[in-house]
C-alpha positions as a LaTeX table, in Angstrom:
\begin{tabular}{lrrr}
\hline
Residue & $x$ (\AA) & $y$ (\AA) & $z$ (\AA) \\
\hline
Unk1 & $-191.71$ & 71.98 & 152.61 \\
Unk2 & $-194.25$ & 69.36 & 153.52 \\
Unk3 & $-196.83$ & 67.95 & 151.10 \\
Unk4 & $-199.61$ & 69.93 & 152.83 \\
Unk5 & $-197.65$ & 73.16 & 152.52 \\
Unk6 & $-197.00$ & 72.47 & 148.84 \\
Unk7 & $-200.73$ & 72.08 & 148.23 \\
Unk8 & $-201.49$ & 75.29 & 150.15 \\
Unk9 & $-198.91$ & 77.40 & 148.30 \\
Unk10 & $-197.83$ & 75.61 & 145.11 \\
Unk11 & $-194.99$ & 76.95 & 142.99 \\
Unk12 & $-195.34$ & 76.91 & 139.22 \\
Unk13 & $-192.06$ & 76.74 & 137.31 \\
Unk14 & $-192.10$ & 77.78 & 133.64 \\
Unk15 & $-189.49$ & 76.63 & 131.10 \\
Unk16 & $-189.15$ & 77.76 & 127.49 \\
Unk17 & $-187.75$ & 75.92 & 124.48 \\
Unk18 & $-184.87$ & 76.03 & 122.01 \\
Unk19 & $-182.82$ & 79.25 & 122.23 \\
Unk20 & $-185.72$ & 81.04 & 123.94 \\
Unk21 & $-185.79$ & 82.70 & 127.34 \\
Unk22 & $-188.19$ & 83.75 & 130.07 \\
Unk23 & $-188.87$ & 87.03 & 128.32 \\
Unk24 & $-190.40$ & 85.16 & 125.39 \\
Unk25 & $-193.38$ & 84.16 & 127.54 \\
Unk26 & $-194.73$ & 87.67 & 127.01 \\
Unk27 & $-197.99$ & 88.28 & 128.89 \\
Unk28 & $-198.70$ & 84.59 & 129.43 \\
Unk29 & $-197.43$ & 84.28 & 133.04 \\
Unk30 & $-199.90$ & 86.96 & 134.20 \\
Unk31 & $-202.74$ & 85.24 & 132.32 \\
Unk32 & $-201.83$ & 81.91 & 133.91 \\
Unk33 & $-201.69$ & 83.27 & 137.44 \\
Unk34 & $-205.06$ & 85.01 & 137.08 \\
Unk35 & $-206.69$ & 81.76 & 136.01 \\
Unk36 & $-205.12$ & 79.29 & 138.41 \\
Unk37 & $-205.57$ & 81.54 & 141.45 \\
Unk38 & $-209.22$ & 80.51 & 141.39 \\
Unk39 & $-208.08$ & 76.97 & 142.21 \\
Unk40 & $-204.80$ & 77.72 & 143.95 \\
Unk41 & $-205.11$ & 81.17 & 145.60 \\
Unk42 & $-201.60$ & 81.05 & 147.08 \\
Unk43 & $-199.85$ & 79.87 & 143.92 \\
Unk44 & $-196.49$ & 81.41 & 143.12 \\
Unk45 & $-194.72$ & 81.67 & 139.77 \\
Unk46 & $-191.07$ & 81.21 & 138.87 \\
Unk47 & $-189.58$ & 81.40 & 135.38 \\
Unk48 & $-186.24$ & 79.70 & 134.77 \\
Unk49 & $-183.87$ & 80.07 & 131.84 \\
Unk50 & $-182.07$ & 76.99 & 130.59 \\
Unk51 & $-178.26$ & 77.29 & 130.53 \\
Unk52 & $-177.17$ & 79.16 & 127.40 \\
Unk53 & $-180.43$ & 81.13 & 127.14 \\
Unk54 & $-181.62$ & 84.44 & 128.53 \\
Unk55 & $-179.57$ & 85.79 & 131.41 \\
Unk56 & $-177.50$ & 82.59 & 131.21 \\
Unk57 & $-176.48$ & 83.12 & 127.58 \\
Unk58 & $-172.78$ & 83.20 & 128.48 \\
Unk59 & $-172.97$ & 79.64 & 129.84 \\
Unk60 & $-172.44$ & 76.61 & 127.63 \\
Unk61 & $-175.69$ & 74.78 & 127.02 \\
Unk62 & $-175.58$ & 71.13 & 128.14 \\
Unk63 & $-175.71$ & 68.53 & 125.39 \\
Unk64 & $-177.96$ & 66.29 & 127.49 \\
Unk65 & $-181.47$ & 67.05 & 128.68 \\
Unk66 & $-180.67$ & 65.34 & 131.99 \\
Unk67 & $-177.98$ & 67.95 & 132.68 \\
Unk68 & $-180.54$ & 70.69 & 132.08 \\
Unk69 & $-182.76$ & 69.04 & 134.69 \\
Unk70 & $-179.87$ & 68.91 & 137.15 \\
Unk71 & $-179.21$ & 72.61 & 136.60 \\
Unk72 & $-182.85$ & 73.56 & 137.18 \\
Unk73 & $-183.05$ & 71.47 & 140.35 \\
Unk74 & $-179.91$ & 73.13 & 141.70 \\
Unk75 & $-181.30$ & 76.56 & 140.82 \\
Unk76 & $-184.54$ & 75.86 & 142.69 \\
Unk77 & $-182.53$ & 74.75 & 145.70 \\
Unk78 & $-180.39$ & 77.90 & 145.48 \\
Unk79 & $-183.57$ & 80.01 & 145.50 \\
Unk80 & $-184.99$ & 78.15 & 148.47 \\
Unk81 & $-187.80$ & 76.42 & 146.54 \\
Unk82 & $-188.27$ & 73.00 & 148.11 \\
Unk83 & $-191.27$ & 71.70 & 146.19 \\
Unk84 & $-192.84$ & 69.58 & 145.02 \\
Unk85 & $-193.43$ & 72.02 & 142.18 \\
Unk86 & $-195.80$ & 72.29 & 139.23 \\
Unk87 & $-193.90$ & 72.39 & 135.94 \\
Unk88 & $-195.20$ & 74.01 & 132.74 \\
Unk89 & $-192.99$ & 74.00 & 129.67 \\
Unk90 & $-192.96$ & 73.90 & 125.91 \\
Unk91 & $-190.84$ & 72.22 & 123.27 \\
Unk92 & $-187.30$ & 71.57 & 124.61 \\
Unk93 & $-188.42$ & 72.72 & 128.06 \\
Unk94 & $-191.10$ & 70.01 & 128.01 \\
Unk95 & $-188.38$ & 67.42 & 127.40 \\
Unk96 & $-186.72$ & 68.71 & 130.56 \\
Unk97 & $-189.99$ & 68.24 & 132.42 \\
Unk98 & $-190.37$ & 64.70 & 131.06 \\
Unk99 & $-186.93$ & 63.72 & 132.33 \\
Unk100 & $-187.61$ & 65.44 & 135.66 \\
Unk101 & $-190.86$ & 63.48 & 136.05 \\
Unk102 & $-189.04$ & 60.24 & 135.37 \\
Unk103 & $-185.96$ & 60.68 & 137.54 \\
Unk104 & $-187.33$ & 62.72 & 140.44 \\
Unk105 & $-191.09$ & 62.09 & 140.61 \\
Unk106 & $-191.29$ & 63.11 & 144.26 \\
Unk107 & $-190.24$ & 66.64 & 143.28 \\
Unk108 & $-193.07$ & 67.25 & 140.79 \\
Unk109 & $-196.74$ & 67.71 & 141.72 \\
Unk110 & $-197.89$ & 67.97 & 138.09 \\
Unk111 & $-196.58$ & 68.71 & 134.62 \\
Unk112 & $-198.05$ & 70.60 & 131.67 \\
Unk113 & $-196.28$ & 69.82 & 128.36 \\
Unk114 & $-196.90$ & 72.14 & 125.40 \\
Unk115 & $-196.17$ & 71.25 & 121.76 \\
Unk116 & $-193.41$ & 68.82 & 122.54 \\
Unk117 & $-192.08$ & 65.66 & 120.93 \\
Unk118 & $-189.53$ & 63.04 & 121.79 \\
Unk119 & $-188.44$ & 59.51 & 121.20 \\
Unk120 & $-189.59$ & 56.74 & 121.36 \\
Unk121 & $-193.16$ & 57.85 & 120.66 \\
Unk122 & $-192.72$ & 59.58 & 117.27 \\
Unk123 & $-190.37$ & 59.35 & 114.25 \\
Unk124 & $-187.86$ & 62.14 & 113.61 \\
Unk125 & $-189.76$ & 63.56 & 110.62 \\
Unk126 & $-192.70$ & 64.37 & 112.89 \\
Unk127 & $-190.62$ & 65.65 & 115.78 \\
Unk128 & $-189.26$ & 68.44 & 113.56 \\
Unk129 & $-190.95$ & 68.87 & 110.21 \\
Unk130 & $-188.38$ & 68.30 & 107.41 \\
Unk131 & $-188.86$ & 71.68 & 105.71 \\
Unk132 & $-187.71$ & 73.40 & 108.90 \\
Unk133 & $-184.29$ & 71.72 & 108.90 \\
Unk134 & $-183.31$ & 73.93 & 105.96 \\
Unk135 & $-184.74$ & 77.03 & 107.63 \\
Unk136 & $-182.75$ & 76.41 & 110.82 \\
Unk137 & $-179.62$ & 75.84 & 108.75 \\
Unk138 & $-180.06$ & 79.06 & 106.77 \\
Unk139 & $-180.80$ & 81.06 & 109.91 \\
Unk140 & $-177.49$ & 79.85 & 111.32 \\
Unk141 & $-175.39$ & 80.68 & 108.26 \\
Unk142 & $-176.90$ & 83.70 & 106.54 \\
Unk143 & $-176.01$ & 87.26 & 107.48 \\
Unk144 & $-179.45$ & 88.38 & 108.49 \\
Unk145 & $-180.17$ & 91.27 & 110.79 \\
Unk146 & $-181.52$ & 90.50 & 114.25 \\
Unk147 & $-184.97$ & 91.64 & 113.15 \\
Unk148 & $-184.89$ & 89.47 & 110.02 \\
Unk149 & $-183.91$ & 86.41 & 112.05 \\
Unk150 & $-186.60$ & 86.99 & 114.62 \\
Unk151 & $-189.16$ & 87.63 & 111.90 \\
Unk152 & $-188.41$ & 84.22 & 110.39 \\
Unk153 & $-188.73$ & 82.56 & 113.80 \\
Unk154 & $-192.02$ & 84.36 & 114.38 \\
Unk155 & $-193.28$ & 83.20 & 111.00 \\
Unk156 & $-192.35$ & 79.58 & 111.80 \\
Unk157 & $-193.79$ & 79.51 & 115.30 \\
Unk158 & $-196.95$ & 81.64 & 115.32 \\
Unk159 & $-200.20$ & 81.94 & 113.36 \\
Unk160 & $-202.49$ & 84.24 & 115.34 \\
Unk161 & $-200.47$ & 87.42 & 115.83 \\
Unk162 & $-202.60$ & 90.53 & 115.33 \\
Unk163 & $-199.62$ & 92.84 & 116.06 \\
Unk164 & $-196.48$ & 91.01 & 114.90 \\
Unk165 & $-194.36$ & 94.17 & 114.74 \\
Unk166 & $-194.85$ & 94.72 & 118.47 \\
Unk167 & $-193.75$ & 91.15 & 119.17 \\
Unk168 & $-190.72$ & 91.61 & 116.93 \\
Unk169 & $-189.74$ & 94.77 & 118.80 \\
Unk170 & $-189.77$ & 92.80 & 122.06 \\
Unk171 & $-187.87$ & 89.85 & 120.61 \\
Unk172 & $-185.18$ & 92.02 & 119.02 \\
Unk173 & $-184.69$ & 93.77 & 122.36 \\
Unk174 & $-184.32$ & 90.39 & 124.09 \\
Unk175 & $-181.77$ & 89.24 & 121.49 \\
Unk176 & $-179.79$ & 92.43 & 122.03 \\
Unk177 & $-179.73$ & 91.91 & 125.80 \\
Unk178 & $-179.11$ & 88.16 & 125.75 \\
Unk179 & $-177.68$ & 86.99 & 122.40 \\
Unk180 & $-177.78$ & 83.20 & 122.20 \\
Unk181 & $-174.76$ & 81.98 & 120.28 \\
Unk182 & $-174.77$ & 79.56 & 117.37 \\
Unk183 & $-172.81$ & 77.07 & 119.46 \\
Unk184 & $-175.41$ & 77.02 & 122.22 \\
Unk185 & $-178.24$ & 76.70 & 119.73 \\
Unk186 & $-176.45$ & 73.71 & 118.17 \\
Unk187 & $-175.85$ & 72.13 & 121.58 \\
Unk188 & $-179.53$ & 72.48 & 122.47 \\
Unk189 & $-180.58$ & 70.96 & 119.15 \\
Unk190 & $-178.17$ & 68.09 & 119.78 \\
Unk191 & $-179.56$ & 67.55 & 123.27 \\
Unk192 & $-183.12$ & 67.53 & 121.93 \\
Unk193 & $-182.29$ & 65.09 & 119.14 \\
Unk194 & $-180.66$ & 62.66 & 121.58 \\
Unk195 & $-183.35$ & 62.72 & 124.23 \\
Unk196 & $-185.44$ & 59.62 & 124.79 \\
Unk197 & $-188.27$ & 59.62 & 127.32 \\
Unk198 & $-189.35$ & 56.75 & 129.50 \\
Unk199 & $-192.10$ & 54.63 & 127.97 \\
Unk200 & $-193.84$ & 54.10 & 131.29 \\
Unk201 & $-196.21$ & 56.86 & 132.38 \\
Unk202 & $-195.03$ & 59.30 & 135.05 \\
Unk203 & $-196.26$ & 58.96 & 138.61 \\
Unk204 & $-197.39$ & 62.61 & 138.66 \\
Unk205 & $-200.37$ & 63.83 & 136.63 \\
Unk206 & $-199.56$ & 65.27 & 133.20 \\
Unk207 & $-201.58$ & 67.47 & 130.85 \\
Unk208 & $-200.61$ & 67.72 & 127.18 \\
Unk209 & $-201.47$ & 70.78 & 125.11 \\
Unk210 & $-200.80$ & 71.13 & 121.40 \\
Unk211 & $-201.67$ & 73.07 & 118.28 \\
Unk212 & $-203.10$ & 71.20 & 115.31 \\
Unk213 & $-201.59$ & 73.80 & 112.97 \\
Unk214 & $-198.12$ & 73.74 & 114.56 \\
Unk215 & $-195.74$ & 74.25 & 111.64 \\
Unk216 & $-192.66$ & 73.14 & 113.57 \\
Unk217 & $-193.69$ & 69.93 & 115.34 \\
Unk218 & $-196.43$ & 67.57 & 114.18 \\
Unk219 & $-199.34$ & 67.61 & 116.66 \\
Unk220 & $-199.50$ & 63.83 & 116.44 \\
Unk221 & $-196.34$ & 63.74 & 118.57 \\
Unk222 & $-198.38$ & 64.99 & 121.54 \\
Unk223 & $-201.14$ & 62.56 & 120.62 \\
Unk224 & $-198.65$ & 59.67 & 120.72 \\
Unk225 & $-197.40$ & 60.70 & 124.17 \\
Unk226 & $-200.98$ & 61.02 & 125.38 \\
Unk227 & $-201.83$ & 57.51 & 124.24 \\
Unk228 & $-198.66$ & 55.99 & 125.69 \\
Unk229 & $-198.99$ & 57.66 & 129.07 \\
Unk230 & $-202.78$ & 57.78 & 129.35 \\
Unk231 & $-202.53$ & 61.53 & 129.89 \\
Unk232 & $-205.25$ & 63.98 & 128.83 \\
Unk233 & $-204.62$ & 65.93 & 125.61 \\
Unk234 & $-206.19$ & 69.27 & 124.71 \\
Unk235 & $-205.99$ & 70.53 & 121.11 \\
Unk236 & $-206.01$ & 74.09 & 119.81 \\
Unk237 & $-207.33$ & 74.22 & 116.27 \\
Unk238 & $-205.58$ & 77.35 & 114.97 \\
Unk239 & $-202.48$ & 78.29 & 116.95 \\
Unk240 & $-198.87$ & 77.77 & 115.90 \\
Unk241 & $-195.94$ & 76.21 & 117.77 \\
Unk242 & $-195.74$ & 79.07 & 120.27 \\
Unk243 & $-199.17$ & 78.33 & 121.68 \\
Unk244 & $-198.80$ & 80.52 & 124.83 \\
Unk245 & $-198.00$ & 83.49 & 122.59 \\
Unk246 & $-200.72$ & 82.80 & 120.02 \\
Unk247 & $-203.46$ & 82.15 & 122.57 \\
Unk248 & $-202.18$ & 82.46 & 126.11 \\
Unk249 & $-205.69$ & 82.96 & 127.45 \\
Unk250 & $-206.72$ & 79.56 & 126.07 \\
Unk251 & $-203.69$ & 77.85 & 127.63 \\
Unk252 & $-204.28$ & 79.49 & 131.02 \\
Unk253 & $-207.99$ & 78.65 & 130.99 \\
Unk254 & $-207.32$ & 75.05 & 129.94 \\
Unk255 & $-204.78$ & 74.53 & 132.73 \\
Unk256 & $-207.15$ & 76.04 & 135.31 \\
Unk257 & $-210.02$ & 73.91 & 134.00 \\
Unk258 & $-207.85$ & 70.79 & 134.35 \\
Unk259 & $-207.04$ & 71.71 & 137.95 \\
Unk260 & $-210.73$ & 72.29 & 138.65 \\
Unk261 & $-211.76$ & 68.96 & 137.08 \\
Unk262 & $-209.18$ & 67.11 & 139.15 \\
Unk263 & $-210.43$ & 68.78 & 142.32 \\
Unk264 & $-214.06$ & 68.05 & 141.54 \\
Unk265 & $-213.29$ & 64.43 & 140.72 \\
Unk266 & $-211.32$ & 64.05 & 143.95 \\
Unk267 & $-208.11$ & 63.10 & 142.17 \\
Unk268 & $-204.97$ & 63.30 & 144.28 \\
Unk269 & $-201.60$ & 64.42 & 142.97 \\
Unk270 & $-200.53$ & 60.87 & 142.20 \\
Unk271 & $-203.73$ & 59.77 & 140.40 \\
Unk272 & $-204.87$ & 60.06 & 136.82 \\
Unk273 & $-207.88$ & 61.57 & 135.12 \\
\hline
\end{tabular}
């Protein structure tokens, strides 16, 4: 696909985080497409699961973020997606996008990183708040029911759920269909803890979104990345770690507004706001 074709019909690829799958996006993909179609009428959407998650739960998760990137690139090729693509991801998925931007910049038109953190921009105690280490450990060892486990994850990652029981019903169903094993969760945690991003800013434009009340990752991690890369940062004052679930409409509108501002300012794909 040529550059002109990519601009005419861009593909948005969505990636989730630790032990989460495409189904955990909920209604967000539809909200995103409705918003960005005002700027990109021909835009297409593709959701990928990282190895070990979702429909790929039987696979061993890689212990390096770079291997996750390689898998996603191969999957896009298998599906006939030639790019360059727009990448939107959160948490561990955003680490994948960061590595993708660094190693294969020609394949990425733009990246949206949500509530992420990585070395060398922030210390470990901000990348995963210390109190949550114990929670993750207990979730791994205790004999909780699927609903109890998911309820604890929901409590850690969201703050604005008006109907949490409905969300839990969906999450329990996803866990039943695609149970992510303890081993894969550990491998993904290991990959995340080892990852180190490039200090130099990516060639492609990047937008950072984060929640100031994120109980899992300190919002200042996104702020540090923004300052290092000179990338715009948008803050949500009330949402939790799972920002697309807590306020998907805000995320979709903010992404569309960023696209509109870039168009109005005449910024090309390789330039910065």
